[in-house]
N, C-alpha and C positions, 0 to 999 in steps of 0.2 A: 348856597348850599346850607344845609341842617342836616344836625344827626340828634335823634330824639331816643335818649335811653330810659329803658321803663323798670323802677325798682326805687330803691331807697336811697335817697339824695346824697346822706354822707358816705353810704357804699360806693355807688357810682363817683363821687369828688374824689375820692384816694385814689380812682386808676388813671383822672386825670393828668395828663404830663404837665411839668414846670413848664411857667410862663407861656400857656397855651391857649388863652383867652385875654381879651383886651377890654372888658367890663364886665360887671356883675350886677344883674338888674332881677331883683324878686320878690315876691308877695309872698313869703313863708305864714304858713299855718301858726299865728303870733299867741293863740291860748290866751284869748281875752273875753272879751262878750260879756262880762259878768261885771259885778261891785265885790263881789265875794269870792272865796277860794273855792267855794262849793257850786258856785254859778259858773266859774271858768272850768270846772275838772268835770262835772257829774252830766254836760250838755253834750251832744254832738254840732259840729259844725253847723248846721241846719237848723238846729233848735236855736242858738247864739244869734244869727245874722238873717235869718229870713222872718218877716213879720208874720204873724200868726193869720191864716186866712190868705196869704199872698195866692195870686191865680198861678204862678209858674210852678214845677213841680221837681226842681234842680236838684241832682243827686249831692249829699253830703261827700266830705272829705275827710281823711285819715288824719291825725297829728295833733287833734285839739284838745287832747285831756294831761298836758304838763302842768303843774304848778308854776310859779314864776322863777325858781331855781333852777330847776330841771328846765324851764326853757331857755334862761340865760346861758347856761354850761352847754346846751344842744347848739343853740345858735352859735356860740364862741365857735363851737368845733367844725360847724358847717362854714363859719367865716372865714376860720384857720385854714381849711382846705382850699376854699375859693382864692385866698391871699396866696397861697403857695402856684396856685393853678395859672394866677395873673403876671401879666406883664409888667415890668416899671410905668408907672404915670396912669396905671388901670384905675379906673372909678368904680367903687360899690356903692348901690343903692337899694334900699330894702324899707320895703313898705310895714307901717305899724299904725296902729290906733293911739290914742291920749294915752291909755293904761299902760300901754308895754314901749311909748317911746323913751323914757330913762334907762329901762334894762335893755332895749335894743341898741342904744349908744354905748353902754357898757360893753355889749357884746362884741359888737365893732370894734371898739379901741383894742380889746382884750385879745382879739384874734390878729392885731396887728397893725390893722387900717389906720390912718390919721383922718379924724372925726373932721368932715369939712361944713356940717350945718344940718339943717332941718327944713326940708321943701314942704311948703303945704299945698295938699290938694283939695278946694274947696268943691263940694259937691252939691250942686243949688238943690237937686230931688234928694232930700233925706229927712231922716226923723226926722221930728216935733219933741221935744221936750215940754211938758206942761208944768209951767210955773218958774221955766229958767231959760238959759240959753238952747239953742240950737245944736245940735250936733252934727254939724255940716262938714268936718274935714277929715282926712287922714293925713297919716305925714311919711314922707319919705327922709329917712336917714342915709346920708352919704357919706361918705371917706373914699382917699386914694391911698394906693400902694406908693409910699414916697410923696412926692409933690406931684401937682399937676403938669398938663404938657402946656406951656405957655407960648410954644410955638405954632399950636392952633388958633385959626383964625376961627375962633366959635365963641359964639355969644348967645347961653339959653335962658330962659327964663327963671326968675325967682320961686314962682308959684304957678299953680296951674288951676283951672277951672273946668269942669266938665261932669256929667251926672254919668252912672253906670248904665251899660246899655240895656234898653229895657226890649225894642224888638228883638227878636231871634237871641237871645242871651243864654248862653251855655253853662255859666258856671256861677255860682251863688257870688263870687267875691270877682267877677270878672270887671279887668280895667277898661277903662276907654280905650281906644284904638289910635285917636288924635293924641293922646297924652303920652301913650308909650312911643308912638314916631318921633316926638319929640327928646322922649328921654333916651332914646337908641343911639340918638347923634352925640351923644359922648363917647362913644366908640367911633373910633376912627373909621375912615371909611374902608371897607373891604376888612374890617377887623373882625373879630369874633364876639358875640353877646354869649352869656352863659346866663341860664335861668334855672337853679336847681328844684324849683318850685313850678313848673311849667302851666300846670292848672291847664285850662282849655287852650293856651297856645299864643295869647295874645302878645307877650313879649317877643316871642318868636316871629310871629305875623308881623309884628312892626320892625323887627330887626330886617328880615328879607326885603321889604317893601322900600327901606332906607338905604338898602345896596351893604347890608353887612350879612356874615355869617351868621349861624345859631348852633350853640350846643344846649339842649334841654334835657331834664330827669323828672321824671313825673311818675309817681306812686301806684297812684289809681290807677286800674285796666280802663274803665270806663271813661277816663278825663284824657288818657294818653292815647286812647281811639280817636276821641275829638280832636284833641291837639293833633294829632298826624295828618287828618283829614284836612286841617284847616291849612296846616303847613305846606302839604301838598299841591294844594288848591293854589294856594300861593305861590308857589313857584310855577304850575303851568300857566297862572295870569301872568308871570312876568316873561318867562318864556314866550308868550303870543305876543305881548307887549314888545319885546326884542325884535322878534320878527318881522312886527309890522314896520318897525323903525328900519330894519335893514332892507327890506322889500321897498318901503315908501308906499305913498298911498295910489290907489288905481288910476288910472288917469279917468 
């Protein structure tokens, strides 16, 4: 089961019932992509994150023009509403790069979550840096509402390694499905995963594949259409597989 809301994340989050989701996993537009304020605020997402001359022609996405103080305030509001909508022991996971990692952990804690750590995601296919170290990592800042549920027999990795999709890529910052399928396991089985920035729908696809429910929000009509199509296709594939299991293989 899934529900995809079209519209502004903060506006939609305010309508969600208290304690209605079991995990928050999201990759917000984190207003980075530059060493100076001008670089961060004067270019759109495509100009920041797509290499000049890139073969793909993926659409940009909104929300990439806040300075650091505005970003922290905005993200704190979003994570506060997410906290209210989450059950006790819920986990929040927020993607970031190295520039925004400190302010993201600030916003997480200001919203009420207990910061539990930072998980590195290593991207083997990433940009080199002439004269210095390769920028090959993003980070997942994670925290809990209260404590972790220590009654669960669950052990997940402390880091991940996978490159962004290249074949059939649908979004500028699309995440590898194999990583997302591991992340959504932090949500109890049959529980609900919330992603306020659904993008092309990878978090939702992973949640459905892993037997979780999904609630998503997407502002861009273009990417909402893509996410809706992927989520619907995933549901159809799951139903087909279930029907095959119930019927059994043909003799």
